[in-house]
C-alpha positions, -999 to 999 in steps of 0.1 A, spaced: 814 714 -113 835 693 -137 855 705 -167 831 687 -190 802 707 -176 820 740 -180 831 732 -215 795 727 -227 782 760 -213 780 793 -231 796 825 -219 764 838 -204 758 806 -185 793 807 -172 790 843 -160 757 834 -142 774 803 -126 803 825 -115 779 849 -98 761 820 -81 794 806 -67 804 840 -55 771 844 -37 776 809 -23 809 819 -8 793 850 8 766 828 23 792 804 36 810 832 53 779 844 70 771 808 81 807 805 94 803 837 114 770 825 129 786 791 137 761 773 116 786 759 91 797 723 97 815 714 65 843 738 59 855 720 28 827 737 9 848 769 8 876 750 -10 852 734 -35 835 767 -43 868 785 -47 881 758 -71 849 760 -91 853 798 -94 888 793 -106 877 767 -132 850 790 -145 873 821 -147 899 800 -166 873 789 -190 860 825 -195 895 838 -202 900 812 -230 867 822 -247 
């Protein structure tokens, strides 16, 4: 998710996106434990998206 996308969303949309990314991280952790996960860089991308959203929410 880019900064442009985050800037154009409302507070409610950002909180729902935040919940989605947190659920994605949980799913990735389950996939990692089951050895189904091939691309570990998805963790880093999701964590950065969460940080971007939280930063945008704190400035609203």
